[in-house]
NUKEGU-60456 format. One line per 8 residues: their letters; for each residue x, y, z of C-alpha. Coordinates in steps of 0.2 Angstrom, whole numbers, padded with zeros to 4 digits. Layout:
# NUKEGU-60456
A	X/Y/Z; ...
# end
This chain:
# NUKEGU-60456
XXXXXXXX	0000/0000/0000; 0007/0017/-0005; 0004/0031/0007; 0000/0047/-0002; 0013/0061/0000; 0000/0073/0007; -0003/0062/0022; 0015/0062/0026
XXXXXXXX	0016/0081/0025; 0002/0083/0037; 0009/0070/0049; 0025/0080/0049; 0016/0096/0053; 0007/0087/0067; 0023/0080/0075; 0031/0097/0073
XXXXXXXX	0018/0107/0081; 0016/0094/0096; 0035/0092/0099; 0041/0110/0098; 0030/0116/0112; 0034/0102/0123; 0052/0104/0119; 0050/0123/0123
XXXXXXXX	0042/0119/0140; 0055/0107/0145; 0069/0121/0141; 0058/0133/0151; 0058/0122/0166; 0077/0119/0164; 0080/0138/0163; 0069/0140/0178
XXXXXXXX	0078/0128/0189; 0095/0135/0183; 0091/0153/0187; 0082/0149/0204; 0089/0158/0219; 0096/0149/0234; 0101/0155/0251; 0118/0149/0254
XXXXXXXX	0122/0158/0271; 0128/0147/0285; 0124/0160/0298; 0120/0154/0316; 0105/0164/0324; 0107/0158/0342; 0102/0172/0353; 0092/0181/0339
XXXXXXXX	0073/0183/0339; 0062/0184/0323; 0044/0187/0319; 0036/0179/0304; 0018/0184/0300; 0008/0171/0291; 0021/0158/0298; 0008/0144/0300
XXXXXXXX	0008/0139/0281; 0016/0141/0264; 0031/0152/0262; 0030/0158/0280; 0031/0141/0288; 0046/0136/0278; 0054/0153/0283; 0050/0150/0301
XXXXXXXX	0057/0132/0299; 0074/0137/0292; 0076/0151/0305; 0072/0139/0319; 0085/0126/0312; 0098/0139/0315; 0094/0141/0333; 0083/0157/0331
XXXXXXXX	0069/0161/0343; 0054/0162/0331; 0037/0170/0334; 0024/0163/0323; 0011/0177/0320; -0005/0170/0312; -0024/0169/0313; -0024/0150/0315
XXXXXXXX	-0014/0135/0312; 0000/0141/0323; 0001/0127/0336; 0001/0114/0322; 0016/0123/0314; 0025/0125/0330; 0024/0106/0334; 0031/0102/0316
XXXXXXXX	0045/0114/0318; 0050/0108/0335; 0049/0090/0329; 0060/0094/0314; 0073/0105/0323; 0073/0101/0341; 0072/0120/0344; 0059/0122/0357
XXXXXXXX	0061/0141/0358; 0046/0143/0346; 0031/0155/0351; 0014/0157/0343; 0004/0173/0344; -0013/0178/0337; -0012/0191/0324; -0026/0196/0313
XXXXXXXX	-0020/0209/0301; -0038/0213/0295; -0040/0222/0312; -0030/0237/0317; -0035/0233/0335; -0027/0216/0334; -0011/0223/0327; -0010/0235/0341
XXXXXXXX	-0013/0221/0354; 0000/0210/0346; 0013/0224/0345; 0010/0229/0364; 0012/0211/0369; 0028/0209/0359; 0035/0225/0366; 0030/0221/0384
XXXXXXXX	0037/0203/0384; 0051/0202/0371; 0069/0209/0375; 0074/0210/0357; 0068/0208/0339; 0082/0206/0326; 0071/0201/0311; 0054/0206/0306
XXXXXXXX	0047/0197/0291; 0030/0204/0284; 0025/0188/0275; 0007/0186/0277; -0005/0190/0263; -0020/0186/0253; -0023/0186/0234; -0041/0193/0236
XXXXXXXX	-0055/0194/0249; -0068/0201/0237; -0075/0218/0239; -0076/0217/0258; -0072/0231/0270; -0066/0228/0288; -0073/0236/0304; -0059/0249/0302
XXXXXXXX	-0067/0255/0286; -0053/0248/0275; -0053/0236/0260; -0049/0219/0267; -0036/0214/0254; -0027/0231/0256; -0028/0230/0275; -0021/0212/0276
XXXXXXXX	-0007/0215/0263; -0002/0233/0266; -0011/0243/0280; -0008/0229/0294; 0010/0226/0291; 0013/0245/0289; 0005/0248/0306; 0014/0233/0314
XXXXXXXX	0031/0239/0308; 0029/0256/0315; 0023/0249/0332; 0039/0238/0333; 0052/0250/0327; 0058/0254/0345; 0062/0236/0349; 0071/0234/0332
XXXXXXXX	0081/0250/0336; 0085/0242/0353; 0091/0226/0344; 0101/0234/0330; 0108/0229/0318; 0091/0222/0314; 0081/0218/0298; 0064/0222/0291
XXXXXXXX	0058/0211/0276; 0042/0214/0265; 0036/0199/0254; 0029/0208/0239; 0025/0201/0222; 0029/0203/0203; 0011/0210/0201; 0018/0226/0209
XXXXXXXX	0023/0230/0191; 0005/0229/0186; -0005/0241/0196; -0015/0257/0195; -0011/0263/0213; -0016/0281/0217; -0021/0291/0232; -0039/0289/0227
XXXXXXXX	-0039/0270/0226; -0027/0266/0240; -0042/0261/0250; -0054/0254/0237; -0072/0261/0239; -0086/0251/0245; -0099/0255/0232; -0087/0253/0217
XXXXXXXX	-0090/0238/0206; -0077/0224/0207; -0072/0214/0192; -0059/0200/0189; -0047/0213/0181; -0049/0226/0196; -0047/0211/0208; -0030/0208/0200
XXXXXXXX	-0026/0227/0201; -0030/0228/0219; -0018/0214/0223; -0005/0223/0213; -0008/0239/0222; -0006/0231/0239; 0011/0223/0233; 0017/0239/0226
XXXXXXXX	0013/0247/0243; 0024/0234/0251; 0039/0240/0240; 0035/0258/0245; 0034/0254/0263; 0050/0244/0263; 0059/0259/0255; 0051/0271/0266
XXXXXXXX	0057/0262/0282; 0074/0260/0274; 0076/0279/0272; 0070/0283/0289; 0079/0269/0299; 0095/0267/0291; 0104/0278/0303; 0098/0267/0317
XXXXXXXX	0106/0252/0310; 0090/0244/0303; 0089/0238/0285; 0073/0236/0276; 0070/0227/0259; 0057/0219/0248; 0056/0204/0238; 0046/0194/0225
XXXXXXXX	0047/0175/0230; 0042/0169/0213; 0027/0159/0207; 0025/0148/0222; 0013/0133/0223; 0003/0137/0239; -0015/0139/0244; -0015/0158/0241
XXXXXXXX	-0022/0155/0223; -0034/0142/0229; -0042/0154/0241; -0043/0167/0228; -0052/0156/0216; -0065/0153/0229; -0069/0172/0230; -0068/0175/0212
XXXXXXXX	-0079/0159/0207; -0065/0153/0196; -0062/0136/0205; -0065/0126/0189; -0052/0137/0180; -0040/0135/0194; -0042/0116/0194; -0040/0115/0175
XXXXXXXX	-0027/0128/0171; -0018/0135/0187; -0016/0119/0196; -0006/0110/0182; 0004/0126/0178; 0008/0129/0197; 0013/0111/0199; 0024/0110/0184
XXXXXXXX	0032/0127/0184; 0028/0135/0201; 0041/0134/0215; 0038/0123/0230; 0036/0133/0247; 0055/0129/0252; 0061/0136/0235; 0049/0151/0237
XXXXXXXX	0057/0155/0254; 0074/0156/0248; 0075/0175/0244; 0066/0179/0261; 0080/0168/0270; 0093/0177/0260; 0088/0194/0266; 0086/0188/0284
XXXXXXXX	0102/0178/0285; 0116/0183/0273; 0130/0194/0278; 0132/0200/0260; 0116/0210/0263; 0118/0216/0281; 0121/0234/0275; 0109/0233/0260
XXXXXXXX	0093/0243/0262; 0080/0250/0251; 0082/0237/0238; 0070/0225/0229; 0075/0207/0226; 0071/0193/0214; 0079/0176/0217; 0092/0182/0229
XXXXXXXX	0098/0196/0218; 0093/0214/0217; 0080/0219/0204; 0074/0235/0197; 0060/0244/0207; 0042/0244/0200; 0039/0260/0191; 0026/0266/0204
XXXXXXXX	0040/0265/0218; 0052/0277/0209; 0044/0293/0212; 0049/0301/0228; 0033/0312/0229; 0021/0298/0225; 0029/0287/0238; 0029/0301/0251
XXXXXXXX	0010/0304/0247; 0006/0285/0248; 0016/0285/0265; 0007/0300/0272; -0010/0294/0267; -0007/0277/0275; -0002/0285/0291; -0020/0293/0291
XXXXXXXX	-0028/0276/0287; -0020/0267/0301; -0023/0281/0313; -0005/0283/0318; -0002/0296/0332; 0011/0309/0330; 0022/0300/0343; 0021/0284/0332
XXXXXXXX	0026/0292/0316; 0044/0290/0310; 0051/0307/0304; 0062/0306/0289; 0078/0313/0295; 0096/0313/0290; 0110/0305/0300; 0115/0322/0307
XXXXXXXX	0097/0326/0313; 0096/0309/0321; 0112/0311/0331; 0106/0328/0336; 0089/0321/0342; 0098/0307/0352; 0112/0317/0359; 0104/0334/0363
XXXXXXXX	0106/0350/0353; 0118/0364/0356; 0110/0381/0357; 0118/0392/0343; 0115/0407/0353; 0133/0411/0360; 0125/0421/0375; 0116/0405/0381
XXXXXXXX	0128/0394/0390; 0116/0380/0394; 0124/0363/0397; 0121/0350/0383; 0111/0335/0389; 0117/0318/0383; 0107/0303/0386; 0120/0289/0390
XXXXXXXX	0109/0275/0385; 0105/0282/0368; 0123/0286/0366; 0128/0268/0369; 0115/0263/0356; 0124/0275/0343; 0141/0267/0347; 0134/0250/0344
XXXXXXXX	0126/0255/0327; 0140/0266/0320; 0154/0256/0329; 0162/0272/0335; 0167/0278/0352; 0158/0294/0356; 0161/0305/0371; 0153/0321/0378
XXXXXXXX	0169/0331/0374; 0169/0324/0356; 0150/0329/0354; 0153/0346/0361; 0168/0349/0351; 0159/0343/0335; 0144/0354/0339; 0155/0370/0342
XXXXXXXX	0164/0367/0326; 0148/0366/0317; 0142/0382/0325; 0158/0391/0320; 0157/0384/0303; 0138/0390/0301; 0143/0408/0304; 0153/0409/0288
XXXXXXXX	0146/0395/0278; 0143/0405/0263; 0162/0410/0262; 0166/0391/0264; 0154/0386/0250; 0160/0399/0238; 0178/0395/0241; 0175/0376/0237
XXXXXXXX	0165/0381/0222; 0179/0392/0215; 0192/0378/0217; 0181/0366/0207; 0178/0376/0191; 0177/0391/0180; 0158/0394/0183; 0161/0399/0201
XXXXXXXX	0161/0418/0198; 0143/0416/0190; 0137/0406/0205; 0144/0418/0218; 0135/0433/0210; 0119/0423/0208; 0119/0418/0226; 0122/0436/0232
XXXXXXXX	0109/0443/0220; 0095/0430/0222; 0085/0424/0236; 0083/0407/0227; 0101/0405/0228; 0101/0408/0246; 0090/0393/0248; 0102/0383/0239
XXXXXXXX	0116/0389/0251; 0106/0383/0265; 0103/0366/0258; 0122/0365/0255; 0125/0370/0273; 0115/0355/0279; 0126/0343/0269; 0142/0350/0276
XXXXXXXX	0139/0344/0293; 0147/0327/0288; 0161/0324/0276; 0157/0335/0262; 0164/0331/0244; 0159/0344/0232; 0162/0342/0213; 0159/0352/0198
XXXXXXXX	0144/0348/0187; 0139/0354/0170; 0129/0369/0176; 0140/0373/0191; 0125/0372/0203; 0124/0354/0208; 0135/0346/0221; 0140/0328/0225
XXXXXXXX	0131/0323/0241; 0137/0313/0255; 0133/0296/0247; 0141/0301/0231; 0126/0303/0220; 0124/0319/0210; 0108/0328/0215; 0101/0341/0203
XXXXXXX	0087/0350/0211; 0080/0357/0195; 0081/0341/0186; 0072/0333/0201; 0058/0345/0200; 0056/0342/0181; 0055/0323/0184
# end
């Protein structure tokens, strides 16, 4: 029997279109395994204390398990399942220093009660891991008037971190970790929808956007705490754990009514290409343990390496607006708010300020306990005489700061003559001199730039005020 040529051709087409996708999927799996991040740190955590929110299941449980295996005291903060998780961890690690605390992030009152108990009973807190989260809770609002998904994912951890800051400062160097998501790159976050309105219709697309908004808020929160707490020896970073095969998507399908789609499509994909919880916890463990990131703060991580920030987290003004609006939603008092201050301002606040009035000879009050904390954080030996000498030098320096500034500018380039005349003739330039004066309190390093008005700041980055306003 002779097989017609046309049949052979179609048979080749069928084999081609079946084999190529399968081959591509196999390559994708190999590439995923090859690029997967892994925490290789061997650090011992004996004597350290860590809090893991959502530590009873999924990524949180694996994180708590690995921290406990290194001798860490682990506090599992969750709504339920904590005792079962505790028994599993003790059985696996023989570490009995595991505690379970009730924490419902959907209630600001529960967050405050939890934080108060921790502050009253714990002597230290070295690692705070804001891991708990949900994919969606529908268009429900809590008793606090906040959208439940946003409150569990953002407002609750935001408030909790504020309330535990003093204990983190006391235990410095310490670390704050926010578990975010890749969906932070797909969001429409704004001041208006930070708390999704009750009467607004909720679609599947909007549900995904709300989750993305909450995860973008995690990145903004991590960076905000990094800026405010760096001078206290506290680092704060965010991460994307990857597509992890956990129950978070099953719970989401229950709310969205897509349980059949989840069984047919999402479950097979998650099983084949999703990480297991142990693999999903690696980036969290890397940020919690590794010595290579002990001084890294304000960064976003994927697979144990830094990754570019989501677009929404790159605007200082937008991040500041979200931060301030979040402070209002969680009802922070003025005492609980964390001011955004420079290193010099933090030292001034802790050590007491010298009165610039030469006629006032009041003694500088130095808090010895806070001074000891500064010594531990900055690894320096401060003394009252050193402080007084430094402050007096700053007072003298401030009296003729304009002359010092102009002298440095003249030594940097040919444009100094124009800058000097502009400063003397324009009130706007006087504002620039005042901003330069603040930066000279440390170790100034001024350099010439193309317009002669920008200066190299203490961290070595060129900061152009006009370009910043345009951006």
